[in-house]
C-alpha positions as CSV (number, residue, x, y, z in Angstrom):
1,M,18.9,-29.1,-12.6
2,P,17.5,-29.0,-8.9
3,V,15.2,-26.6,-8.1
4,V,16.3,-24.1,-5.3
5,P,13.4,-23.8,-2.7
6,C,12.2,-20.4,-2.6
7,A,13.1,-18.0,0.6
8,G,10.3,-16.7,2.3
9,Y,10.7,-13.0,3.6
10,I,8.6,-11.1,5.9
11,I,8.3,-7.3,5.9
12,G,7.1,-5.8,8.9
13,V,5.8,-2.1,9.0
14,D,5.0,0.6,11.5
15,P,2.8,2.7,9.2
16,G,2.8,6.6,9.4
17,T,2.3,9.5,7.4
18,L,5.8,11.0,7.8
19,F,7.8,8.3,8.8
20,M,7.3,4.6,8.5
21,G,9.4,2.1,10.1
22,V,10.3,-1.2,8.0
23,A,12.2,-4.4,9.0
24,L,13.1,-7.3,6.7
25,F,13.6,-10.6,7.8
26,K,14.4,-13.8,5.7
27,G,12.5,-16.5,7.7
28,D,13.5,-15.8,11.3
29,Q,16.4,-14.0,10.3
30,F,16.8,-10.2,10.9
31,L,18.4,-8.8,7.7
32,E,17.4,-5.0,8.1
33,A,15.4,-2.0,9.5
34,C,15.1,1.5,8.6
35,T,12.8,4.4,8.8
36,L,11.6,5.8,5.6
37,K,10.8,9.4,5.8
38,A,8.4,11.7,3.7
39,S,8.6,15.6,3.1
40,R,6.1,17.6,4.9
41,G,5.4,19.7,2.1
42,K,3.1,17.1,0.3
43,D,-0.1,15.9,0.6
44,V,-0.6,12.6,2.7
45,D,-1.4,10.4,-0.5
46,E,1.6,11.6,-2.1
47,R,3.7,11.1,1.0
48,V,2.4,7.5,1.3
49,Y,3.1,7.0,-2.4
50,L,6.7,8.0,-2.3
51,M,7.4,6.1,0.8
52,L,5.9,2.9,-0.7
53,K,7.9,3.5,-4.0
54,D,11.0,3.6,-1.9
55,L,10.5,0.8,0.1
56,A,9.5,-1.0,-3.4
57,T,13.1,-0.2,-4.6
58,R,14.7,-1.2,-1.6
59,V,13.0,-4.7,-1.1
60,W,12.1,-5.8,-4.5
61,P,15.5,-6.9,-5.5
62,I,16.0,-8.9,-2.3
63,V,12.3,-10.5,-2.4
64,F,12.0,-11.3,-5.9
65,C,12.7,-15.1,-6.7
66,P,14.1,-15.7,-10.2
67,N,13.2,-19.4,-9.9
68,C,9.6,-18.7,-10.2
69,S,9.8,-15.0,-11.2
70,G,7.8,-13.8,-8.0
71,P,8.1,-12.9,-4.5
72,H,7.8,-14.9,-1.3
73,V,6.8,-12.3,1.2
74,Q,4.5,-11.7,4.2
75,L,3.7,-8.3,5.1
76,A,2.7,-7.8,8.6
77,Y,1.8,-4.0,10.1
78,E,0.4,-2.3,13.0
79,D,-3.1,-2.2,12.5
80,P,-4.5,1.6,13.8
81,S,-8.3,0.4,14.1
82,F,-7.4,-1.2,17.2
83,R,-5.7,2.0,18.9
84,R,-7.4,4.6,20.9
85,F,-6.9,8.2,19.5
86,Q,-6.6,11.2,20.9
87,S,-5.7,13.1,17.7
88,N,-7.8,15.2,15.8
89,A,-10.2,13.6,13.0
90,T,-7.4,14.9,10.3
91,T,-4.7,12.9,11.7
92,I,-6.9,9.7,12.3
93,D,-8.1,9.9,8.6
94,A,-4.7,10.5,7.3
95,L,-3.2,7.5,9.0
96,F,-6.2,5.2,8.0
97,R,-5.7,6.2,4.2
98,C,-1.7,5.6,4.7
99,V,-2.8,2.0,6.1
100,G,-5.2,1.4,3.0
101,H,-2.5,2.5,0.6
102,L,-0.2,0.1,2.2
103,D,-2.5,-2.9,2.3
104,Q,-3.5,-2.2,-1.5
105,W,0.3,-1.9,-2.5
106,A,1.2,-5.3,-0.8
107,R,-1.7,-7.3,-2.2
108,A,-0.9,-5.9,-5.6
109,C,2.7,-7.0,-5.2
110,G,1.4,-10.4,-4.5
111,F,2.2,-10.4,-0.4
112,A,0.3,-12.1,1.9
113,V,-1.0,-9.4,4.6
114,Y,-1.2,-9.7,8.2
115,K,-2.5,-6.9,10.7
116,Y,-2.1,-6.7,14.5
117,A,-3.2,-4.9,17.3
118,V,-0.3,-2.6,18.8
119,N,-0.8,-3.8,22.2
120,D,-1.2,-7.4,21.2
121,I,2.2,-6.8,19.5
122,K,3.6,-5.5,22.6
123,D,2.2,-7.8,25.0
124,G,3.2,-11.0,22.8
125,V,6.7,-9.8,22.4
126,A,7.2,-8.9,26.2
127,G,5.3,-11.9,27.2
128,R,2.8,-9.9,29.3
129,Q,-0.8,-11.3,28.0
130,G,-3.4,-9.9,30.4
131,R,-0.9,-7.8,32.2
132,A,0.2,-4.1,31.9
133,V,0.8,-3.3,28.4
134,A,4.7,-3.1,27.8
135,N,6.2,0.1,26.6
136,K,8.2,0.7,23.9
137,Q,11.7,0.8,25.9
138,E,10.6,-2.5,27.3
139,V,10.0,-4.1,24.0
140,E,13.1,-2.5,22.2
141,I,15.4,-4.2,25.0
142,I,13.7,-7.6,24.7
143,L,14.3,-7.3,21.0
144,R,18.0,-6.2,21.3
145,H,18.4,-9.2,23.5
146,E,16.6,-11.9,21.4
147,L,17.9,-10.7,17.9
148,G,21.8,-9.9,19.3
149,L,21.3,-6.4,18.2
150,H,23.0,-4.7,21.3
151,E,24.8,-2.0,19.3
152,V,22.5,-1.4,16.6
153,K,20.8,2.3,16.3
154,L,17.6,2.3,15.1
155,S,14.2,4.8,15.3
156,N,11.3,3.7,17.5
157,H,9.6,3.4,14.1
158,A,11.9,0.7,13.0
159,W,12.0,-0.8,16.5
160,D,8.3,-1.1,15.9
161,A,8.4,-2.5,12.8
162,I,11.0,-5.4,14.2
163,S,8.3,-6.1,17.0
164,V,5.8,-6.4,14.5
165,V,7.4,-9.1,12.6
166,V,8.6,-10.9,15.9
167,Y,5.0,-11.1,16.8
168,H,4.1,-12.3,13.5
169,L,6.6,-15.2,13.5
170,A,5.1,-16.2,16.9
171,Q,1.8,-16.2,16.0
172,K,2.9,-18.4,12.8
173,R,4.2,-20.9,15.0
174,I,1.7,-20.9,17.5
175,Q,-0.8,-21.7,14.6
176,S,1.5,-24.2,13.1
177,A,1.6,-25.9,16.4
178,T,-2.2,-25.9,16.9
179,G,-3.0,-26.8,13.3
180,D,-5.0,-23.5,12.7
């Protein structure tokens, strides 16, 4: 019996402590995107745990490979360490804890993990290297056009997660072309 090649999936994440944007691609094909929501009444660690549990429930049946009993997943996310925060220390601490949980969860699942600076993602998607940083609306318009998602209604968080995957795919193509 021939072995069916395993499919590669990419999960893009816009991390947050109340809302987490998630996008799922199979190779370079968009599958779905959503925004996971947490209850404000819980502490940060519990909120993130519940969102990651929800994420696992949604994606594991799709990404699990019965041929080799494992996942073939790359997880890419926006890294907040590159952002300029104008919030208070509590907000910054909560977001960094969220990203730490996300990173550990992905690695424990056996996913390859990639992180990118927000401005690099926006510039890469909008093709503006070295010029003014694209805004969220410009990036969304470009993604709608490139992916043919003209009528799809998604939150800003979900669009951010999609942009992470599109940027990640571009980086992988560049690495492949240059042999890195």
